[in-house]
C-alpha positions in Angstrom: 9.4 -17.6 -31.2 9.1 -17.2 -27.2 8.3 -20.6 -25.9 5.8 -21.0 -23.2 6.7 -23.6 -20.7 5.8 -23.4 -16.9 7.1 -26.7 -15.8 10.3 -24.6 -14.8 8.0 -23.5 -11.6 8.4 -27.1 -10.2 12.0 -26.5 -9.3 12.5 -22.9 -9.6 14.7 -21.4 -7.0 13.2 -18.6 -5.3 14.7 -16.1 -2.8 13.6 -16.9 1.1 11.4 -14.1 1.3 8.9 -16.0 -1.3 8.3 -18.4 1.7 7.5 -15.8 4.0 5.3 -14.0 1.7 3.4 -17.1 0.7 3.1 -18.6 4.3 1.5 -14.8 5.0 -0.9 -15.2 2.3 -2.3 -18.5 3.4 -2.7 -17.6 6.8 -4.5 -14.3 5.9 -6.6 -16.2 3.3 -7.6 -18.8 6.1 -8.6 -15.8 8.4 -10.5 -14.2 5.5 -12.5 -17.5 4.7 -13.4 -17.5 8.5 -14.5 -13.8 8.5 -16.6 -14.5 5.3 -18.6 -17.0 7.2 -19.2 -15.0 10.5 -19.7 -11.5 8.7 -21.4 -12.0 5.4 -23.0 -8.4 5.7 -19.6 -6.8 6.2 -18.1 -8.5 3.2 -21.1 -7.3 1.0 -20.2 -3.7 2.0 -16.5 -4.3 1.0 -17.6 -5.7 -2.2 -19.6 -2.6 -3.1 -16.6 -0.4 -2.3 -14.1 -2.5 -4.0 -16.0 -2.5 -7.2 -15.9 1.2 -7.4 -12.0 1.4 -6.5 -11.2 -1.4 -8.9 -12.9 0.4 -11.6 -11.3 3.7 -10.8 -7.7 2.2 -10.1 -7.5 -0.1 -13.2 -8.5 2.8 -15.4 -6.2 5.7 -13.9 -3.2 3.3 -14.3 -3.8 4.3 -18.0 -4.7 7.7 -17.7 -8.3 6.9 -18.0 -10.1 9.2 -15.5 -13.3 10.8 -14.1 -14.6 12.4 -10.9 -15.5 10.4 -7.9 -19.0 11.4 -8.3 -19.2 10.4 -11.9 -17.5 6.8 -11.4 -19.9 6.3 -8.2 -22.6 7.2 -10.7 -21.6 5.2 -13.3 -20.7 1.9 -11.1 -23.2 2.2 -8.3 -26.2 3.8 -9.9 -25.9 2.8 -13.7 -25.6 6.3 -14.7 -25.1 6.3 -18.8 -21.3 7.5 -19.9 -21.3 11.1 -21.2 -17.8 11.0 -22.9 -15.2 8.4 -24.0 -13.5 8.2 -20.7 -16.6 7.2 -19.1 -17.5 4.7 -21.9 -14.1 2.9 -20.9 -14.9 3.1 -17.2 -18.5 1.5 -17.9 -16.9 -0.9 -20.0 -14.5 -2.3 -17.3 -17.3 -2.4 -14.8 -19.3 -4.4 -17.0 -16.3 -6.9 -17.7 -15.5 -7.0 -14.2 -19.1 -7.9 -13.3 -19.0 -10.8 -15.6 -16.1 -12.2 -14.1 -17.6 -11.6 -10.7 -20.8 -13.5 -11.9 -19.5 -16.1 -14.1 -15.8 -16.5 -12.9 -16.0 -20.3 -12.5 -17.2 -20.9 -15.9 -14.9 -18.8 -18.0 -12.0 -20.6 -19.5 -8.6 -19.1 -20.0 -8.7 -19.4 -23.9 -8.5 -17.4 -26.8 -12.4 -17.0 -27.4 -13.0 -16.0 -23.7 -10.1 -13.6 -23.7 -11.5 -12.1 -26.8 -15.0 -11.9 -25.3 -14.0 -10.3 -22.1 -12.0 -7.7 -24.2 -15.0 -7.1 -26.6 -17.3 -6.6 -23.3 -14.8 -4.3 -21.8 -14.7 -2.1 -24.9 -18.4 -2.4 -26.2 -19.6 1.2 -25.3 -16.4 2.6 -27.1 -15.9 3.4 -31.0 -12.5 1.7 -30.5 -12.2 -0.6 -33.5 -11.3 -4.4 -33.4 -13.1 -4.8 -30.0 -12.9 -8.6 -29.1 -10.1 -9.0 -31.7 -6.1 -9.5 -31.7 -4.4 -6.7 -33.3 -4.0 -6.4 -37.0 -1.0 -4.5 -37.3 2.1 -4.4 -35.3 2.1 -2.5 -31.9 4.6 -0.9 -29.6 5.3 0.8 -26.5 6.7 4.2 -26.5 7.7 6.1 -23.4 7.9 9.6 -23.5 11.0 11.1 -21.5 11.0 14.3 -19.2 13.0 16.3 -21.9 10.0 15.5 -24.4 12.0 12.8 -26.5 10.8 9.1 -26.9 12.1 6.0 -26.9 11.0 2.4 -27.6 9.9 0.8 -24.2 8.8 -2.6 -25.5 8.5 -4.3 -28.7 5.6 -6.8 -28.5 4.9 -9.9 -30.3 4.1 -9.0 -34.0 0.6 -9.2 -35.1 1.2 -12.1 -37.5 2.5 -14.3 -34.6 0.2 -13.0 -32.0 -2.7 -15.5 -32.8 -0.2 -18.7 -32.2 1.6 -17.1 -29.3 -1.7 -16.7 -27.5 -2.9 -20.1 -28.3 0.4 -21.4 -26.9 0.2 -19.2 -23.8 -3.5 -20.6 -23.1 -2.3 -24.5 -23.8 0.8 -24.0 -21.6 -1.3 -22.3 -18.8 -4.0 -25.2 -18.9 -1.0 -27.8 -18.6 0.5 -26.1 -15.7 -2.6 -25.4 -13.8 -3.5 -29.2 -13.7 0.0 -29.7 -12.3 -0.8 -29.6 -8.5 2.8 -29.6 -8.1 3.0 -26.1 -9.4 2.2 -23.1 -7.2 -0.7 -21.0 -8.5 0.7 -18.0 -7.0 3.7 -18.7 -8.9 2.2 -19.5 -12.2 -0.3 -16.8 -12.6 2.0 -13.7 -12.4 4.2 -15.6 -15.1 1.0 -16.0 -17.5 0.2 -12.5 -17.1 3.8 -11.2 -17.6 3.7 -13.3 -20.8 0.5 -11.7 -21.9 1.6 -8.4 -21.2 4.8 -8.9 -23.4 2.8 -10.5 -26.3 0.3 -7.3 -26.0 -2.1 -9.0 -28.1 -4.8 -6.0 -28.6 -4.4 -2.7 -30.2 -6.0 -1.2 -26.9 -6.5 -2.2 -23.3 -3.8 -4.7 -22.9 -3.0 -3.4 -19.4 -6.6 -3.3 -18.1 -7.2 -7.0 -19.8 -4.2 -8.3 -17.9 -5.8 -6.9 -14.4 -9.0 -8.7 -15.2 -7.4 -11.9 -16.2 -5.1 -11.5 -13.1 -8.6 -11.4 -11.0 -10.0 -14.4 -12.9 -7.1 -16.7 -12.3 -7.0 -15.7 -8.8 -10.6 -16.4 -8.0 -10.4 -19.9 -10.0 -7.7 -21.0 -7.7 -9.6 -19.8 -4.7 -8.2 -16.4 -3.9 -11.1 -13.7 -4.1 -9.7 -11.2 -2.1 -10.1 -9.1 -5.1 -14.0 -9.3 -4.8 -13.3 -7.3 -1.5 -10.2 -5.3 -1.7 -9.4 -3.6 -5.1 -6.2 -5.1 -6.5 -6.2 -2.8 -9.1 -6.1 0.0 -6.7 -2.9 -1.6 -4.9 -1.2 -1.5 -8.3 -2.2 2.1 -8.6 -0.8 3.3 -5.5 2.6 1.8 -6.1 2.6 1.6 -10.0 6.3 3.0 -9.9 7.2 -0.5 -8.4 4.9 -2.4 -10.5 6.3 -1.1 -13.9 9.9 -1.5 -12.8 9.1 -5.1 -12.0 7.4 -5.4 -15.5 10.5 -4.0 -17.0 12.9 -6.4 -15.2 11.0 -9.4 -15.9 10.6 -8.6 -19.7 14.4 -8.1 -20.1 15.3 -10.9 -22.7 11.6 -12.2 -23.1 11.9 -12.8 -26.8 15.0 -14.9 -26.6 13.4 -16.9 -23.6 16.2 -15.7 -21.3 13.8 -13.5 -19.1 13.7 -13.8 -15.3 10.2 -14.0 -14.1 11.1 -13.6 -10.4 10.6 -9.7 -10.1 7.3 -9.7 -11.5 6.1 -12.7 -9.5 7.6 -11.3 -6.3 5.5 -7.8 -7.2 2.5 -9.8 -7.8 2.6 -11.6 -4.4 3.3 -8.5 -2.5 0.6 -6.7 -4.1 -1.7 -9.6 -3.2 -0.4 -9.8 0.5 -1.2 -5.8 0.6 -4.7 -6.6 -0.4 -5.0 -9.1 2.7 -3.6 -6.4 4.9 -5.9 -4.0 3.7 -8.8 -6.1 4.3 -7.7 -6.4 8.2 -8.1 -2.7 8.4 -11.2 -2.2 6.5 -13.0 -4.9 8.3 -12.7 -3.2 11.5 -14.0 -0.1 9.8 -17.1 -1.9 8.1 -17.8 -4.2 11.2 -20.7 -2.0 12.7 -21.2 -5.2 15.1 -18.1 -4.2 17.0 -17.0 -0.8 16.4 -18.6 2.6 17.0 -18.8 5.2 14.4 -15.8 7.1 16.3 -14.0 3.9 16.3 -14.6 3.1 12.8 -13.4 6.8 11.8 -10.2 6.4 13.8 -9.5 3.0 12.3 -9.8 4.5 8.7 -7.2 7.2 9.4 -5.0 5.5 11.6 -4.6 2.2 9.2 -3.9 4.3 6.0 -0.6 4.7 4.9 -1.3 7.5 2.6 -2.9 11.0 3.8 -6.9 10.8 3.5 -9.5 13.5 3.1 -12.8 13.9 4.6 -14.2 12.9 1.2 -12.3 9.6 1.6 -13.7 8.8 4.9 -17.3 9.6 3.8 -16.7 6.7 1.2 -15.3 4.2 3.8 -18.0 5.2 6.5 -20.8 6.3 4.4 -23.5 5.6 7.3 -21.5 8.7 9.3 -22.4 12.1 9.0 -19.8 14.9 7.9 -20.2 16.4 11.1 -19.4 13.6 13.2 -16.3 12.9 10.8 -14.8 16.4 11.2 -15.6 16.0 15.0 -13.4 13.0 15.2 -11.0 14.4 13.0 -10.5 17.4 15.0 -10.2 15.5 18.4 -7.7 13.1 16.7 -5.4 16.5 15.8 -5.9 18.0 19.3 -4.7 14.6 20.6 -1.7 14.3 18.4 -2.9 11.1 17.0 -2.7 12.5 13.4 -1.5 15.6 11.7 -3.3 17.9 9.3 -1.9 18.5 6.0 -3.2 21.5 3.6 -6.1 23.7 3.6 -9.7 23.9 2.5 -10.6 21.1 -0.2 -7.2 20.0 -0.3 -6.8 19.1 3.3 -5.9 15.6 4.3 -4.8 13.8 7.5 -2.3 11.3 8.3 -1.2 9.3 11.4 1.8 10.5 12.9 
């Protein structure tokens, strides 16, 4: 059986770039802590948007989608779900709310992990909610030519309870060892959780909820204000490749955690960088409506639509957004892509 022992993190040899990323994370975290004290209203607005994007992003990774209007209605206004996808979306929001409310009191234990899984799926008719799988599962990949192949064979159902017990105990021991960096420990634990794949359904979403839970408990609460899940969704190709690399040899205790650790830390770094961008957009005490619209477009590394901008700056009218975009196009600051409802804008 797989051994769970994170004491290797005391003396693990890491590429030099880890030092650079870790240093940048600590600097940005310190800046975030200062900003929260100075501008609490801005962070309240950032939190409201992050919840919507987290619910949307984490479910989208699994192919669970709904329109932006329905997601906003469910997440922000408590609208009742109308179908299975919406039940999944509403359940994820409930589990996320539980972590935001009571995260400090939720232990990384079998009972609490099962409880969060039950909350996440409580609106669905999926069997075994809040219970580990009762039969073996497999992750099957469908190839471009229509054929299928086994992508990953998780821990079998019989061994899953023991594996999860050892995972939780090993995390507890390592988290109490102050010589182990939590930014290295957390992705190792999450990778092992994904390789065990303890539930019949919802393992990917649970891994992201647990990532947030453990980050919050170690003082990294950036996921409250910038969606960690959305950052994964935006670069899920790189995420899945890192997961694949780090799972090779897992059953034989020969896997390399470094690729997944690096991807996890880089995703966290992107969240902190995104916070700096959005802080300008939301900080109405410092920026005019025009400045916030410009900042929203110029800071984005993907094309944005007028609808995206309405979400980011909800207090600004569509007419003002259109006027600012038009001026930015004329001045050559941005380019216009597409026509009609598919129109997007991107920094030159």
